[in-house]
C-alpha positions as semicolon CSV with decimal commas, in nm:
position;residue;x (nm);y (nm);z (nm)
1;K;0,000;0,000;0,000
2;A;0,279;0,237;0,095
3;K;0,461;0,164;-0,232
4;A;0,145;0,225;-0,438
5;W;0,089;0,553;-0,254
6;D;0,449;0,660;-0,321
7;I;0,406;0,585;-0,694
8;W;0,083;0,786;-0,698
9;M;0,239;1,083;-0,519
10;K;0,540;1,084;-0,749
11;N;0,339;1,054;-1,072
12;W;-0,001;1,184;-0,965
13;F;-0,033;1,436;-1,247
14;L;0,045;1,183;-1,522
15;L;-0,195;0,931;-1,366
16;G;-0,448;1,210;-1,320
17;L;-0,432;1,285;-1,694
18;I;-0,517;0,923;-1,770
19;V;-0,804;0,927;-1,519
20;V;-0,966;1,247;-1,649
21;I;-0,944;1,130;-2,013
22;I;-1,106;0,798;-1,919
23;L;-1,379;0,981;-1,727
24;A;-1,437;1,208;-2,026
25;R;-1,459;0,904;-2,254
26;Y;-1,731;0,728;-2,053
27;F;-1,909;1,027;-1,897
28;P;-1,871;1,312;-2,149
29;G;-2,204;1,472;-2,061
30;W;-2,085;1,603;-1,727
31;G;-1,806;1,823;-1,855
32;R;-1,929;1,913;-2,204
33;T;-2,023;2,264;-2,307
34;G;-2,381;2,321;-2,194
35;G;-2,359;2,032;-1,945
36;P;-2,464;2,030;-1,578
37;I;-2,163;2,229;-1,452
38;R;-2,171;2,472;-1,748
39;P;-1,793;2,461;-1,806
40;E;-1,816;2,741;-2,064
41;Y;-1,859;2,964;-1,757
42;S;-1,748;2,773;-1,446
43;V;-1,427;2,632;-1,594
44;K;-1,350;2,890;-1,862
45;Y;-1,374;3,182;-1,622
46;G;-1,353;3,019;-1,278
47;I;-1,082;2,754;-1,307
48;T;-0,869;2,939;-1,564
49;S;-0,886;3,258;-1,358
50;C;-0,781;3,060;-1,051
51;I;-0,461;2,947;-1,225
52;F;-0,361;3,303;-1,310
53;L;-0,474;3,441;-0,976
54;L;-0,231;3,199;-0,812
55;S;0,040;3,324;-1,049
56;G;-0,041;3,682;-0,953
57;L;-0,021;3,592;-0,586
58;S;0,315;3,417;-0,631
59;L;0,515;3,639;-0,865
60;K;0,691;3,960;-0,772
61;T;0,595;4,256;-0,991
62;R;0,962;4,328;-1,058
63;D;1,010;3,975;-1,197
64;L;0,718;4,025;-1,436
65;L;0,861;4,355;-1,560
66;V;1,208;4,206;-1,607
67;S;1,058;3,915;-1,803
68;A;0,862;4,155;-2,022
69;M;1,195;4,308;-2,132
70;N;1,352;3,974;-2,225
71;Y;1,311;4,033;-2,598
72;R;1,549;3,753;-2,696
73;A;1,330;3,492;-2,527
74;H;1,014;3,641;-2,676
75;L;1,158;3,635;-3,028
76;M;1,280;3,279;-2,984
77;V;0,941;3,152;-2,865
78;Q;0,715;3,346;-3,100
79;I;0,922;3,291;-3,417
80;T;0,937;2,919;-3,341
81;S;0,564;2,907;-3,271
82;F;0,439;3,110;-3,567
83;V;0,710;3,062;-3,832
84;I;0,941;2,764;-3,782
85;I;0,683;2,507;-3,669
86;P;0,426;2,593;-3,942
87;L;0,696;2,581;-4,214
88;F;0,835;2,254;-4,077
89;V;0,489;2,096;-4,062
90;K;0,403;2,224;-4,411
91;A;0,713;2,052;-4,550
92;I;0,625;1,725;-4,375
93;T;0,257;1,727;-4,474
94;S;0,346;1,808;-4,836
95;L;0,562;1,497;-4,851
96;L;0,304;1,284;-4,670
97;G;0,037;1,409;-4,909
98;L;0,193;1,173;-5,164
99;T;0,104;0,877;-4,940
100;S;-0,233;0,723;-4,853
101;L;-0,254;0,903;-4,518
102;N;-0,583;1,088;-4,464
103;A;-0,545;1,432;-4,628
104;K;-0,790;1,590;-4,385
105;L;-0,579;1,479;-4,088
106;L;-0,271;1,623;-4,256
107;A;-0,461;1,949;-4,297
108;G;-0,543;1,926;-3,926
109;M;-0,172;1,905;-3,852
110;A;-0,125;2,228;-4,047
111;V;-0,404;2,394;-3,848
112;T;-0,244;2,271;-3,524
113;S;0,090;2,424;-3,624
114;A;-0,076;2,763;-3,675
115;T;-0,217;2,796;-3,323
116;P;-0,032;2,993;-3,053
117;T;0,133;2,841;-2,750
118;T;-0,092;2,713;-2,476
119;I;-0,129;2,923;-2,161
120;S;-0,230;2,734;-1,848
121;S;-0,010;2,425;-1,878
122;N;0,298;2,632;-1,973
123;V;0,271;2,843;-1,660
124;V;0,190;2,550;-1,430
125;M;0,466;2,322;-1,557
126;T;0,727;2,598;-1,566
127;A;0,646;2,681;-1,204
128;N;0,656;2,313;-1,106
129;S;1,001;2,282;-1,269
130;N;1,136;2,585;-1,078
131;G;1,169;2,770;-1,408
132;N;1,103;3,137;-1,476
133;E;0,725;3,142;-1,429
134;S;0,695;3,513;-1,507
135;L;0,869;3,462;-1,844
136;A;0,637;3,172;-1,929
137;L;0,335;3,378;-1,825
138;F;0,431;3,677;-2,038
139;N;0,514;3,468;-2,346
140;A;0,197;3,262;-2,320
141;A;-0,026;3,568;-2,290
142;F;0,163;3,758;-2,560
143;G;0,157;3,460;-2,795
144;N;-0,218;3,417;-2,760
145;L;-0,272;3,787;-2,822
146;L;-0,069;3,760;-3,143
147;G;-0,247;3,437;-3,232
148;V;-0,585;3,610;-3,243
149;F;-0,466;3,793;-3,554
150;I;-0,188;3,573;-3,694
151;S;-0,318;3,215;-3,659
152;P;-0,614;3,242;-3,903
153;L;-0,383;3,400;-4,160
154;I;-0,132;3,114;-4,123
155;V;-0,411;2,859;-4,174
156;L;-0,520;3,033;-4,495
157;I;-0,159;3,037;-4,622
158;L;-0,081;2,674;-4,533
159;L;-0,404;2,535;-4,680
160;H;-0,420;2,763;-4,983
161;S;-0,535;2,580;-5,299
162;T;-0,621;2,261;-5,107
163;P;-0,969;2,105;-5,067
164;E;-0,945;2,180;-4,694
165;T;-0,893;2,555;-4,728
166;P;-1,156;2,765;-4,547
167;S;-1,397;2,910;-4,802
168;G;-1,594;3,233;-4,787
169;Q;-1,550;3,531;-4,560
170;H;-1,485;3,456;-4,194
171;G;-1,457;3,710;-3,921
172;L;-1,313;3,619;-3,585
173;D;-1,488;3,788;-3,295
174;Y;-1,180;3,978;-3,184
175;A;-1,367;4,173;-2,918
176;T;-1,491;3,856;-2,747
177;I;-1,152;3,684;-2,765
178;L;-0,971;3,987;-2,625
179;R;-1,234;4,019;-2,352
180;D;-1,185;3,655;-2,257
181;L;-0,806;3,694;-2,249
182;G;-0,847;4,000;-2,027
183;T;-1,098;3,852;-1,783
184;T;-0,932;3,511;-1,746
185;I;-0,565;3,615;-1,753
186;L;-0,497;3,985;-1,707
187;V;-0,753;4,069;-1,437
188;P;-0,665;3,772;-1,208
189;I;-0,293;3,852;-1,238
190;V;-0,348;4,220;-1,153
191;V;-0,575;4,132;-0,859
192;G;-0,316;3,884;-0,732
193;Q;-0,035;4,138;-0,765
194;I;-0,232;4,403;-0,576
195;Y;-0,323;4,161;-0,298
196;L;0,036;4,039;-0,272
197;Y;0,161;4,398;-0,244
198;Y;-0,075;4,494;0,039
199;F;-0,109;4,162;0,224
200;P;0,217;3,967;0,183
201;K;0,188;3,803;0,525
202;S;-0,151;3,651;0,450
203;I;-0,014;3,509;0,123
204;A;0,281;3,358;0,309
205;W;0,035;3,201;0,556
206;A;-0,179;3,064;0,270
207;K;0,128;2,910;0,105
208;S;0,216;2,739;0,432
209;K;-0,129;2,576;0,436
210;V;-0,189;2,509;0,065
211;H;0,066;2,388;-0,189
212;F;0,006;2,632;-0,476
213;P;0,170;2,416;-0,750
214;T;-0,054;2,120;-0,660
215;L;-0,361;2,342;-0,668
216;N;-0,251;2,480;-1,005
217;S;-0,200;2,130;-1,147
218;S;-0,542;2,021;-1,019
219;C;-0,703;2,315;-1,199
220;L;-0,519;2,213;-1,516
221;L;-0,660;1,859;-1,492
222;I;-1,011;2,004;-1,476
223;L;-0,942;2,205;-1,792
224;V;-0,816;1,893;-1,972
225;W;-1,123;1,697;-1,859
226;T;-1,365;1,950;-2,009
227;V;-1,173;1,964;-2,339
228;F;-1,204;1,588;-2,381
229;C;-1,564;1,580;-2,262
230;D;-1,644;1,806;-2,556
231;A;-1,434;1,595;-2,793
232;F;-1,600;1,266;-2,698
233;H;-1,948;1,419;-2,680
234;N;-1,908;1,550;-3,037
235;N;-1,771;1,212;-3,158
236;T;-1,455;1,383;-3,280
237;F;-1,257;1,058;-3,299
238;S;-1,532;0,837;-3,444
239;S;-1,441;0,886;-3,812
240;V;-1,070;0,820;-3,763
241;S;-0,912;0,475;-3,748
242;A;-0,679;0,368;-3,469
243;G;-0,396;0,335;-3,720
244;E;-0,441;0,692;-3,839
245;I;-0,446;0,823;-3,481
246;I;-0,124;0,633;-3,405
247;A;0,043;0,764;-3,723
248;I;-0,054;1,126;-3,658
249;G;0,040;1,091;-3,291
250;A;0,383;0,954;-3,379
251;L;0,447;1,231;-3,633
252;Q;0,341;1,508;-3,399
253;G;0,534;1,356;-3,110
254;V;0,851;1,365;-3,320
255;I;0,778;1,726;-3,420
256;F;0,726;1,827;-3,056
257;W;1,055;1,678;-2,939
258;I;1,251;1,812;-3,236
259;M;1,128;2,163;-3,158
260;T;1,191;2,118;-2,786
261;F;1,552;2,011;-2,841
262;F;1,597;2,286;-3,102
263;L;1,482;2,551;-2,853
264;G;1,696;2,406;-2,577
265;F;1,998;2,415;-2,806
266;L;1,935;2,777;-2,904
267;A;1,871;2,889;-2,547
268;R;2,192;2,736;-2,411
269;L;2,412;2,804;-2,713
270;S;2,737;2,987;-2,645
271;L;2,903;3,133;-2,954
272;P;3,208;3,360;-2,993
273;R;3,107;3,700;-3,127
274;N;3,451;3,767;-3,272
275;K;3,812;3,670;-3,226
276;V;3,818;3,839;-2,888
277;Q;3,714;3,603;-2,609
278;T;3,366;3,739;-2,563
279;F;3,068;3,514;-2,579
280;F;2,702;3,525;-2,672
281;E;2,580;3,435;-2,327
282;P;2,354;3,132;-2,293
283;M;2,023;3,186;-2,117
284;S;1,981;3,087;-1,756
285;K;1,839;2,746;-1,676
286;E;1,524;2,907;-1,538
287;D;1,466;3,101;-1,861
288;T;1,545;2,793;-2,068
289;V;1,276;2,594;-1,887
290;A;1,015;2,860;-1,970
291;I;1,124;2,861;-2,335
292;L;1,106;2,481;-2,357
293;F;0,748;2,476;-2,230
294;C;0,632;2,773;-2,439
295;G;0,801;2,719;-2,774
296;G;0,666;2,385;-2,892
297;T;0,321;2,368;-2,732
298;K;-0,007;2,453;-2,904
299;S;-0,334;2,588;-2,764
300;V;-0,657;2,389;-2,774
301;A;-0,836;2,685;-2,614
302;M;-0,752;2,901;-2,916
303;G;-0,740;2,627;-3,179
304;I;-1,084;2,469;-3,136
305;P;-1,279;2,800;-3,153
306;M;-1,071;2,906;-3,454
307;I;-1,156;2,583;-3,637
308;K;-1,526;2,625;-3,556
309;I;-1,522;2,980;-3,692
310;L;-1,317;2,915;-4,007
311;Y;-1,526;2,608;-4,091
312;S;-1,865;2,734;-3,979
313;S;-2,049;2,649;-4,304
314;S;-2,257;2,331;-4,320
315;A;-1,991;2,158;-4,531
316;G;-1,712;2,295;-4,316
317;S;-1,871;2,179;-3,991
318;Q;-1,838;1,817;-4,108
319;L;-1,469;1,879;-4,170
320;A;-1,408;2,058;-3,839
321;G;-1,403;1,740;-3,629
322;L;-1,133;1,581;-3,843
323;L;-0,926;1,899;-3,844
324;A;-0,950;1,921;-3,464
325;T;-0,833;1,561;-3,413
326;P;-0,457;1,628;-3,459
327;L;-0,483;1,927;-3,224
328;L;-0,643;1,713;-2,952
329;I;-0,383;1,440;-3,004
330;Y;-0,105;1,699;-2,982
331;H;-0,267;1,836;-2,668
332;V;-0,241;1,496;-2,497
333;E;0,117;1,448;-2,614
334;Q;0,239;1,785;-2,493
335;L;0,075;1,733;-2,153
336;F;0,231;1,390;-2,101
337;S;0,566;1,508;-2,241
338;G;0,553;1,816;-2,019
339;A;0,469;1,613;-1,711
340;F;0,765;1,387;-1,791
341;M;0,993;1,688;-1,840
342;V;0,899;1,852;-1,508
343;G;1,087;1,606;-1,288
344;W;1,402;1,609;-1,499
345;L;1,405;1,987;-1,547
346;K;1,349;2,049;-1,177
347;K;1,660;1,845;-1,096
348;W;1,854;2,017;-1,376
349;V;1,766;2,365;-1,247
350;G;1,848;2,255;-0,892
351;R;2,204;2,164;-0,992
352;G;2,274;2,528;-1,077
353;E;2,520;2,647;-1,340
354;E;2,830;2,464;-1,220
355;T;2,851;2,229;-1,517
356;L;2,828;2,512;-1,770
357;Q;3,076;2,729;-1,580
358;S;3,325;2,443;-1,559
359;F;3,286;2,380;-1,931
360;E;3,342;2,746;-2,017
361;K;3,653;2,764;-1,799
């Protein structure tokens, strides 16, 4: 019993992911949009706001401002997210288009590549890895703000002249999306920062009673549960064979890890600027962790609504489920990969910079 409990405590988030997906599979009605708990309100605004309220209560304002000025990290994450990954995926899907693999699923991979980085899981996992949470928070929010305008354009470019290209005129409800980003991210952070400034002792007391990272991770599991309740309720996976799911999953898994290693290499790269012994300084381990979690991940919260809007016609609505399938598969993969990375990255950050300093000397 003690051994089983130790295994659960060590891997509770990974096991929790499996549990919530199974629950969503067999009881999708509870967490679906319009269901008994009305997740489009209770989870979208309540649970998501809780995650960013906890961030606001935990982060020093100075750290947020310093992270906002880290332009090198922002460029690295956003260029990877909106340029490198879409181009890489376009090259792969163009080659695979010559095979018998489902063309609509390949188009779904292209749509997935166009979405911005996810928000909640990036912040939670960066914090759990002892990375730079404020940098992850800024990049996630900034990326989603850019994604409102850039992602639909990328989809149109990637799928141009294909049967899966969105047809007709489509207008994203920018006002609603920006309002949602403000109410679920910006407002909770500001409220948390104000409360932390005026009542630091009460926050210290709360942290001594409640483990904030565990609470954050629990909120993330609820978000994942509702996403998959919607997917199973709408029979998203019913028209796709197991072999196709495995093939797309394997492809996207490889893409995720290639991009993760690529970002890690760039973040820690040390190059001579000239013949004088001056170096292009590698980023700190804490910043690198934030970049790893932000650069290769993709947002279901932004991707699913975008697909519904771009393919809102009667013909397009039949295509939307297939296009969303790669995004949902990628969502699972990045969560499990991220949960796996947390333990290793936490140990890596804890070792400090001795290895790098010794190497440089």
